C-alpha distance (Angstrom), angle and dihedral (degrees) to the residues before:
residue distance angle dihedral
M1 . . .
K2 3.81 . .
A3 3.79 120.2 .
L4 3.80 140.4 164.8
C5 3.80 109.1 -110.7
W6 3.78 134.6 -165.6
D7 3.80 107.3 -126.0
G8 3.80 98.4 176.6
V9 3.79 138.9 -54.3
N10 3.82 108.4 -20.0
R11 3.82 91.9 -9.5
L12 3.82 122.7 116.8
S13 3.79 132.9 166.7
V14 3.80 139.2 175.6
R15 3.79 109.1 -126.3
Q16 3.79 143.5 153.7
V17 3.81 114.8 -85.1
P18 3.83 131.9 172.1
D19 3.80 116.5 -78.0
P20 3.81 114.4 -107.8
R21 3.80 118.9 -110.5
I22 3.77 137.7 -166.7
E23 3.83 107.1 -83.2
N24 3.80 101.8 166.6
D25 3.79 133.9 29.3
Q26 3.82 92.9 -108.9
D27 3.83 95.2 51.3
M28 3.76 127.9 106.7
I29 3.79 133.7 -173.2
V30 3.80 117.9 -127.2
K31 3.79 126.2 -163.5
V32 3.81 104.5 -138.4
L33 3.79 114.5 -125.1
S34 3.80 96.7 175.6
S35 3.79 139.3 -7.5
T36 3.77 131.9 -178.9
T37 3.76 141.7 -147.7
C38 3.81 118.6 -105.7
G39 3.78 131.2 -161.9
S40 3.78 90.9 -122.9
D41 3.83 88.7 60.9
L42 3.79 88.0 65.0
H43 3.81 89.8 64.6
L44 3.81 88.6 58.4
I45 3.78 94.0 44.7
G46 3.80 91.8 49.2
G47 3.80 92.8 51.0
Y48 3.80 96.2 -115.5
L49 3.80 96.0 125.8
P50 3.81 122.5 61.7
A51 3.78 133.7 -121.6
M52 3.79 101.8 41.4
R53 3.79 116.9 144.6
A54 3.79 128.7 -161.4
G55 3.79 109.0 -94.9
D56 3.83 96.2 29.5
V57 3.81 112.8 145.9
I58 3.81 110.6 -128.7
G59 3.81 134.7 -160.6
H60 3.80 130.8 87.1
E61 3.82 109.6 -175.0
F62 3.80 112.5 81.7
L63 3.78 154.3 134.6
G64 3.78 125.4 -144.7
E65 3.77 151.4 154.4
V66 3.80 122.0 -100.0
V67 3.80 111.1 -117.8
E68 3.82 103.5 166.1
T69 3.80 136.8 11.1
G70 3.79 133.9 -162.5
P71 3.82 120.1 -115.8
A72 3.84 93.5 -101.4
V73 3.82 96.0 52.2
R74 3.81 107.9 109.5
E75 3.82 107.7 165.6
R76 3.80 104.0 45.8
R77 3.79 129.8 60.8
A78 3.81 138.5 -174.4
G79 3.79 114.4 -79.7
E80 3.81 96.9 30.4
R81 3.80 118.8 130.9
V82 3.79 106.3 -133.1
V83 3.78 142.2 -180.0
V84 3.80 110.0 -139.3
C85 3.79 119.5 -150.1
S86 3.80 111.8 -121.6
F87 3.82 91.2 -134.0
I88 3.79 118.4 65.0
G89 3.80 119.5 -134.7
C90 3.79 129.5 -177.0
G91 3.81 93.7 -147.6
R92 3.80 94.3 -137.6
C93 3.81 110.9 65.9
W94 3.83 122.4 93.8
Y95 3.81 92.6 -98.5
C96 3.81 96.0 50.3
A97 3.81 90.2 45.1
N98 3.81 87.8 55.3
D99 3.83 94.6 48.4
L100 3.82 92.9 -106.7
W101 3.79 91.9 123.8
S102 3.80 100.0 160.6
L103 3.82 88.2 60.0
C104 3.82 94.5 57.5
D105 3.80 112.5 157.0
N106 3.81 96.3 -149.2
A107 3.81 109.3 40.5
N108 3.81 100.6 70.5
T109 3.79 109.3 78.9
N110 3.84 92.4 -172.9
P111 3.83 102.4 50.3
G112 3.80 95.5 150.7
I113 3.80 94.7 68.1
G114 3.79 93.5 56.8
Q115 3.78 91.8 41.5
M116 3.79 89.8 62.3
A117 3.81 91.0 50.6
F118 3.81 100.9 40.0
G119 3.80 104.9 19.9
Y120 3.80 90.3 -117.3
E121 3.78 137.4 59.3
P122 3.84 110.9 -88.5
G123 3.78 126.6 -148.0
A124 3.80 126.8 -104.8
V125 3.78 131.2 -96.3
F126 3.80 134.0 178.0
G127 3.80 116.4 -95.9
Y128 3.78 96.4 -5.3
S129 3.80 108.5 121.8
H130 3.78 131.9 -77.7
A131 3.81 89.8 -82.6
M132 3.81 86.7 69.7
G133 3.81 96.2 45.7
G134 3.80 104.6 -71.2
F135 3.82 93.6 -108.4
K136 3.80 118.3 163.9
G137 3.77 112.1 -104.1
A138 3.78 136.1 -120.0
H139 3.80 102.0 -109.4
A140 3.79 87.9 94.4
E141 3.78 142.0 84.1
Y142 3.82 93.6 -102.4
V143 3.82 136.4 17.1
R144 3.80 133.2 -163.9
V145 3.81 108.9 -131.0
P146 3.84 115.1 -159.3
F147 3.83 120.5 -153.2
A148 3.80 87.7 17.3
D149 3.80 97.1 -179.5
Y150 3.81 90.5 61.0
G151 3.80 103.3 39.1
A152 3.82 107.6 39.9
F153 3.80 125.1 71.5
P154 3.84 130.0 -169.1
V155 3.79 115.0 -115.1
P156 3.83 119.2 -129.1
D157 3.79 113.7 -115.3
E158 3.81 90.3 -119.5
V159 3.83 92.1 63.6
D160 3.81 118.5 83.2
D161 3.79 122.1 -138.0
I162 3.80 98.2 -104.0
S163 3.81 94.7 46.4
A164 3.79 89.8 49.4
T165 3.81 93.4 49.0
F166 3.80 90.9 69.6
A167 3.81 90.4 56.0
S168 3.81 86.4 71.3
D169 3.82 94.7 72.3
A170 3.83 121.0 -29.3
A171 3.80 97.7 59.4
P172 3.83 97.5 44.0
T173 3.80 91.3 43.2
G174 3.79 91.3 53.9
W175 3.80 92.8 43.8
M176 3.79 91.7 49.5
G177 3.80 91.0 53.5
A178 3.79 92.3 53.9
H179 3.80 93.6 41.7
L180 3.80 100.0 45.5
S181 3.80 93.1 41.3
G182 3.79 86.5 63.9
V183 3.81 101.6 -115.7
R184 3.80 108.1 -174.0
P185 3.80 134.3 -175.3
G186 3.78 110.2 -74.5
D187 3.81 96.2 23.0
V188 3.77 125.7 136.0
V189 3.81 109.4 -133.7
A190 3.82 128.2 -166.7
V191 3.81 119.8 -162.0
W192 3.80 122.0 -164.4
G193 3.82 108.6 -147.8
C194 3.80 133.2 34.3
G195 3.79 97.4 -148.0
A196 3.78 119.9 114.7
V197 3.82 95.6 -75.2
G198 3.79 93.4 45.2
Q199 3.79 91.2 50.4
M200 3.79 91.4 48.9
A201 3.81 91.1 49.0
A202 3.81 90.2 51.4
R203 3.80 92.9 49.7
A204 3.80 91.3 45.9
A205 3.80 90.5 53.0
M206 3.80 89.2 53.7
L207 3.79 92.9 49.4
L208 3.79 89.4 49.3
G209 3.80 89.2 57.4
A210 3.80 106.6 -95.2
D211 3.79 111.5 165.6
K212 3.80 93.8 -146.3
V213 3.81 133.6 10.6
I214 3.81 122.2 -165.5
S215 3.83 119.8 -167.8
I216 3.82 121.9 -159.0
D217 3.81 127.4 -154.9
R218 3.80 141.3 124.1
L219 3.83 103.7 -131.3
P220 3.83 112.8 94.3
E221 3.81 95.0 -149.1
R222 3.81 92.9 52.5
L223 3.78 92.6 46.4
A224 3.82 89.6 50.0
M225 3.82 91.9 47.7
T226 3.80 90.8 50.6
R227 3.80 92.6 51.2
E228 3.81 92.4 46.6
H229 3.81 102.9 41.7
I230 3.81 103.3 24.1
G231 3.78 101.1 31.3
S232 3.80 98.4 -139.3
E233 3.78 126.5 136.5
T234 3.81 114.5 -105.0
I235 3.80 140.4 -146.5
D236 3.82 125.5 -161.0
Y237 3.78 100.5 -146.5
T238 3.82 92.7 -157.2
T239 3.80 91.6 65.5
T240 3.80 103.4 45.9
D241 3.80 147.5 20.8
V242 3.81 100.7 -88.7
G243 3.81 95.6 -156.5
A244 3.81 92.9 50.7
E245 3.80 91.6 44.5
L246 3.80 92.3 51.7
R247 3.80 92.0 48.9
E248 3.79 90.2 50.5
R249 3.81 91.7 51.3
T250 3.81 93.5 46.9
G251 3.79 102.9 48.7
G252 3.81 93.0 -97.7
R253 3.82 97.8 -58.5
G254 3.79 104.9 90.6
P255 3.82 128.0 -127.7
D256 3.81 120.0 -41.6
V257 3.81 90.4 -138.9
C258 3.82 128.6 26.4
I259 3.82 118.6 -166.7
E260 3.82 119.4 -165.8
A261 3.82 109.2 -153.3
V262 3.80 100.7 165.5
G263 3.79 110.2 78.2
M264 3.76 137.7 -168.2
E265 3.82 98.3 -19.5
A266 3.80 98.1 53.9
H267 3.80 122.6 157.0
T268 3.78 130.4 -146.9
T269 3.79 138.8 163.4
G270 3.78 130.8 -96.1
P271 3.81 130.8 15.4
Q272 3.83 93.7 -29.0
Q273 3.81 90.5 70.2
W274 3.80 94.1 53.0
Y275 3.81 92.0 44.4
D276 3.81 94.2 50.6
Q277 3.80 93.6 39.7
A278 3.80 92.8 52.8
K279 3.81 94.2 47.4
H280 3.81 90.7 45.2
Q281 3.78 95.2 50.4
L282 3.81 91.7 45.7
R283 3.84 89.3 49.3
L284 3.81 90.4 -121.6
Q285 3.79 86.0 129.3
T286 3.79 127.4 17.0
D287 3.81 98.8 -139.9
R288 3.81 143.3 32.5
P289 3.82 105.9 -127.7
S290 3.82 101.7 -176.6
A291 3.82 95.0 122.2
V292 3.82 92.5 47.9
R293 3.81 91.1 49.8
E294 3.77 91.4 50.3
A295 3.81 92.3 48.1
V296 3.82 91.7 52.5
Y297 3.80 92.5 49.3
A298 3.82 93.7 44.1
C299 3.82 99.7 46.7
R300 3.79 116.7 100.7
K301 3.79 119.5 -108.4
G302 3.79 109.7 -79.9
G303 3.80 91.5 15.8
S304 3.80 132.9 130.5
V305 3.80 130.9 -105.0
F306 3.80 120.3 -166.7
V307 3.82 123.6 -168.2
L308 3.81 110.0 -147.9
G309 3.80 98.3 157.3
V310 3.80 116.5 94.4
F311 3.80 116.5 -103.0
G312 3.77 125.5 -175.9
G313 3.78 108.6 -163.6
V314 3.79 140.6 -38.2
V315 3.80 132.8 -0.4
D316 3.80 135.1 -162.8
K317 3.81 130.0 -127.8
F318 3.80 95.6 18.0
P319 3.86 108.3 174.9
L320 3.80 97.0 -125.2
G321 3.80 91.2 153.7
A322 3.79 91.6 57.4
L323 3.80 91.0 47.2
M324 3.80 92.8 53.0
N325 3.80 100.2 37.8
K326 3.81 93.1 47.0
G327 3.80 91.5 50.1
L328 3.81 93.5 -124.7
T329 3.78 127.0 171.5
L330 3.82 111.2 -134.6
R331 3.80 120.8 -164.6
G332 3.78 136.7 163.6
A333 3.79 138.5 171.2
Q334 3.73 147.2 163.6
M335 3.77 111.7 -110.3
H336 3.83 121.0 -69.9
G337 3.79 90.6 -159.3
Q338 3.80 99.5 166.0
R339 3.81 86.7 64.2
Y340 3.81 93.7 59.0
I341 3.82 113.4 20.2
P342 3.84 100.2 88.2
M343 3.82 91.0 49.3
L344 3.80 91.9 46.9
L345 3.81 92.9 50.5
D346 3.81 88.1 53.5
R347 3.81 90.7 49.9
I348 3.81 91.6 49.4
A349 3.81 89.8 49.4
A350 3.83 90.2 49.9
G351 3.82 92.5 50.0
E352 3.82 94.6 -115.1
L353 3.80 93.9 116.5
S354 3.80 124.5 40.1
T355 3.81 119.5 -157.9
R356 3.82 104.0 151.0
H357 3.81 93.2 86.6
L358 3.82 91.1 63.0
A359 3.83 90.3 72.8
T360 3.79 99.6 82.7
H361 3.82 93.8 159.9
D362 3.82 124.3 41.5
M363 3.81 110.8 -166.0
A364 3.79 145.0 163.4
L365 3.80 117.6 -104.4
D366 3.82 88.4 -112.7
Q367 3.82 87.0 65.2
A368 3.80 94.3 52.9
P369 3.85 96.8 111.3
E370 3.81 88.7 53.1
G371 3.80 89.6 46.3
Y372 3.79 91.8 54.2
D373 3.79 90.8 48.5
L374 3.82 89.7 54.2
F375 3.78 90.7 46.0
K376 3.80 97.5 45.8
H377 3.78 95.8 47.5
K378 3.85 95.0 37.4
K379 3.80 90.7 -123.0
D380 3.80 123.1 169.7
G381 3.80 91.5 7.3
C382 3.80 92.2 -65.4
V383 3.81 113.3 178.6
R384 3.80 96.4 159.0
A385 3.80 132.8 -5.8
V386 3.81 114.7 -148.8
F387 3.82 118.8 -155.0
H388 3.80 127.8 -153.1
P389 3.83 118.5 -162.3
A390 3.80 92.7 -160.4
């Protein structure tokens, strides 16, 4: 079958790889109908996350059709159109039983690699390095899905393929950030990042009752898309002092909840950008934390900061004093998709949540390297490129 493979730092190619097969009783094989780029993939492509090997198939956000199931699969059947959660959960360990699916104890078959990096065994995700299980990714014609009964969800007939694709990762990630950060009716919420996850976090905050949502980015097309399709206020951080602007819009207090949806390759203005960029490129720190810093400083006293963007290791100049003295609550997580995906598919079907607009570029799988170039360099207004193997 055809698949998009990582060939080395900033090198991708579409090549022939072996077809997946049933390996365990709870596996199923899914024919991929559509998959999409994700900002966290850029960390892999750029060589910022460990344990990638030449020839690894990448991609983790996808929709497909079930073609074969293992003998222990009870809930899914051939012919179903399904959204597959990007994180793999066994459904039986303590973490899965407590709706902490991305922390599953059993899915990651290479726990030692992540333990060295994070001090604890991470969960497993499709196409996201051998530290996260070494599973083949979704930018391919077919994918093996472990623990199929727990990670794949039927798509309502009213939801089109592309809209449903974003229920695999972007929509549940954004919803989780708003939910676990404690957004309540009447809150003012600030979201750093107007990519797909940032937009989904902003919309989730609105649906959870936030009185005002303010989204922060620098790209005019993303800011315009967020205003049009999400309905939040926006700030272009290159034209103003974000902290002062947020205080002005919140009666002097600052936002009740600040959600960082940028991750380890954040940008900012002024000397901070050059400092973080230099240390990042020289591998003196693993991540650029400018958006997290700004969120901590901007949040009101006693407020909540949630880190949605993917980070890989250690950062410099983290404002721990501000966090403690302001009495902030800081949380972060990889996405517990199984907890949210069925509800989100229902909301998409009911018209409460729009995801279709995120797909700015619709492309064949053969064009995937070009799609990632558009996505990485923000060319042609690319927010997400969606690939179709057929």
